[in-house]
BAVORO-806895 format. One record per residue: residue number from 0; x, y, z of N, C-alpha, C in turn. Coordinates in pm, 1 decimal, m for minus. Example, Ala and Ser with C-alpha at 12.3 -4.5 7.8 and 13.67 -1.06 7.14 Angstrom:
     i      neast     nnorth        nup     caeast    canorth       caup      ceast     cnorth        cup
     0     1319.0     m569.0      780.0     1230.0     m450.0      780.0     1320.0     m330.0      780.0
     1     1285.0     m225.0      708.0     1367.0     m106.0      714.0     1290.0        3.0      787.0
//
This chain:
     i      neast     nnorth        nup     caeast    canorth       caup      ceast     cnorth        cup
     0       76.2     m117.0        7.9       m1.3        9.0       m2.5       91.5      133.7        1.1
     1      215.1      109.4        5.0      305.9      232.0       10.4      289.3      303.8     m122.6
     2      258.0      239.5     m249.6      252.6      296.0     m371.1      129.9      389.1     m367.9
     3       25.4      350.7     m291.7     m101.4      440.1     m284.6      m65.0      567.2     m223.1
     4       11.7      570.9     m117.6       52.6      694.1      m50.0      143.5      767.2     m137.0
     5      238.9      711.1     m208.3      327.4      775.4     m300.9      248.6      841.8     m412.2
     6      141.6      770.9     m468.5       75.3      822.7     m565.2      m13.0      955.1     m528.1
     7      m68.8      947.4     m406.0     m145.2     1060.7     m349.7      m48.2     1170.5     m322.6
     8       67.2     1161.9     m269.3      173.5     1258.4     m255.1      219.9     1333.0     m378.4
     9      235.0     1238.1     m495.3      264.1     1297.2     m613.2      154.8     1394.4     m672.2
    10       31.1     1351.6     m661.1      m86.0     1442.5     m718.5      m88.8     1562.1     m638.1
    11      m76.5     1547.2     m505.2      m81.4     1668.2     m417.7       20.7     1767.4     m460.9
    12      152.2     1719.7     m464.7      256.7     1804.4     m501.0      245.3     1852.6     m650.7
    13      184.7     1778.0     m738.9      164.6     1823.4     m874.8       60.5     1927.9     m886.4
    14      m44.9     1914.8     m811.7     m160.2     2005.6     m818.3     m142.6     2117.8     m735.3
    15     m104.3     2105.6     m611.3      m92.0     2212.7     m515.7       39.2     2281.4     m519.6
    16      148.8     2208.5     m539.7      280.6     2255.3     m541.1      313.7     2347.9     m424.1
    17      376.5     2459.1     m455.3      428.2     2547.8     m355.5      319.9     2644.2     m306.5
    18      228.6     2674.8     m391.9      124.3     2773.2     m349.6      m12.3     2729.6     m364.7
    19      m77.8     2693.0     m265.8     m212.0     2653.7     m269.4     m316.1     2742.0     m323.7
    20     m272.1     2873.9     m310.6     m380.7     2978.5     m345.5     m394.9     2977.9     m506.2
    21     m293.2     2951.1     m573.9     m312.5     2946.3     m727.1     m396.2     2823.2     m769.4
    22     m375.7     2701.3     m703.3     m449.2     2596.9     m723.8     m615.2     2625.5     m706.7
    23     m632.4     2692.1     m587.4     m779.1     2737.8     m554.8     m837.4     2823.6     m655.8
    24     m745.4     2934.1     m693.4     m801.2     3029.3     m797.3     m826.8     2961.5     m926.8
    25     m752.7     2863.5     m976.1     m775.5     2803.5    m1095.7     m901.5     2706.1    m1078.7
    26     m926.2     2645.9     m976.5    m1054.7     2578.7     m963.5    m1157.9     2664.2     m957.9
    27    m1160.3     2780.6     m895.7    m1262.3     2876.2     m890.8    m1282.5     2932.0    m1033.6
    28    m1177.6     2951.3    m1102.3    m1195.7     3008.6    m1236.9    m1262.4     2910.8    m1334.9
    29    m1226.2     2780.5    m1330.2    m1292.0     2684.8    m1404.9    m1429.0     2660.4    m1367.3
    30    m1467.0     2662.7    m1242.7    m1598.0     2651.9    m1207.7    m1690.3     2779.1    m1255.5
    31    m1634.6     2894.3    m1242.6    m1707.8     3016.4    m1288.3    m1721.1     3010.5    m1444.7
    32    m1626.3     2978.5    m1511.4    m1617.0     2972.5    m1652.4    m1737.2     2866.0    m1694.1
    33    m1718.8     2755.0    m1629.5    m1828.8     2644.8    m1672.6    m1965.5     2698.0    m1637.5
    34    m1988.3     2771.2    m1529.6    m2125.4     2824.4    m1487.2    m2170.7     2919.7    m1589.7
    35    m2078.9     3007.9    m1631.5    m2116.1     3099.8    m1726.3    m2138.6     3039.9    m1873.6
    36    m2086.2     2942.9    m1909.8    m2098.1     2889.8    m2037.5    m2234.5     2804.2    m2033.4
    37    m2273.1     2747.8    m1915.8    m2398.9     2668.6    m1911.0    m2511.0     2767.4    m1918.9
    38    m2490.4     2892.9    m1879.2    m2592.4     2996.2    m1884.9    m2594.2     3066.2    m2034.1
    39    m2506.1     3017.5    m2118.4    m2511.9     3064.7    m2246.8    m2420.2     3177.0    m2292.1
    40    m2333.1     3213.7    m2201.4    m2245.1     3329.5    m2219.2    m2120.8     3277.4    m2286.7
    41    m2052.6     3364.7    m2366.2    m1922.9     3335.2    m2439.1    m1813.7     3367.1    m2331.7
    42    m1780.8     3284.9    m2244.4    m1694.9     3306.5    m2113.2    m1554.0     3270.3    m2123.5
    43    m1501.7     3251.1    m2247.1    m1365.1     3213.1    m2253.2    m1261.1     3300.1    m2200.6
    44    m1284.9     3433.6    m2192.8    m1178.7     3523.8    m2134.5    m1169.8     3522.0    m1993.7
    45    m1266.5     3461.6    m1919.4    m1269.0     3457.7    m1775.7    m1146.5     3376.6    m1717.7
    46    m1122.4     3261.1    m1784.8    m1002.0     3176.0    m1738.0     m864.5     3247.4    m1744.8
    47     m828.3     3296.0    m1855.7     m714.0     3369.9    m1865.4     m688.8     3489.9    m1769.7
    48     m794.9     3554.2    m1760.9     m787.3     3678.4    m1669.7     m770.1     3623.1    m1519.7
    49     m840.9     3520.8    m1474.6     m822.0     3465.2    m1348.3     m671.9     3417.5    m1320.7
    50     m623.2     3349.9    m1421.1     m489.6     3289.6    m1413.2     m387.0     3391.4    m1403.8
    51     m386.3     3495.8    m1491.7     m303.9     3615.4    m1488.9     m305.6     3678.8    m1342.9
    52     m444.4     3701.1    m1302.9     m437.6     3779.7    m1165.2     m386.2     3685.7    m1058.0
    53     m399.7     3561.5    m1061.2     m346.7     3474.1     m957.6     m208.8     3470.3     m961.5
    54     m145.6     3466.0    m1078.4       m0.4     3459.4    m1099.8       53.0     3600.8    m1046.6
    55      m14.0     3705.9    m1076.7       39.9     3837.4    m1035.9       39.4     3861.5     m881.0
    56      m81.9     3803.0     m823.3      m86.3     3808.8     m686.0       14.6     3730.2     m603.4
    57       47.4     3609.5     m663.1      146.4     3511.4     m605.3      285.0     3573.2     m621.5
    58      305.8     3634.6     m734.7      445.2     3709.5     m755.0      458.8     3820.7     m660.6
    59      352.6     3893.3     m632.5      356.8     4002.8     m542.6      385.3     3966.7     m409.1
    60      318.7     3855.3     m356.7      336.5     3800.9     m225.6      472.4     3749.6     m215.5
    61      532.0     3684.4     m313.1      667.1     3644.0     m308.3      776.9     3751.6     m300.1
    62      738.9     3865.2     m364.9      838.1     3972.1     m355.0      835.8     4051.8     m225.8
    63      732.4     4039.9     m153.2      721.0     4113.0      m23.5      825.8     4070.0       75.3
//
């Protein structure tokens, strides 16, 4: 069962990495984009805007 723990740690490190806030922002952005698309909106710009904002916020926090 050691391989199961190793598998879980790999995916945690791959998805979360060093900054969990970026992972949360991307999940929220994907959810918001999906909700808007289901309502009939052309929502493709939402995801890049969220990702750029999350990266900018993360960089700002790292430089402080």
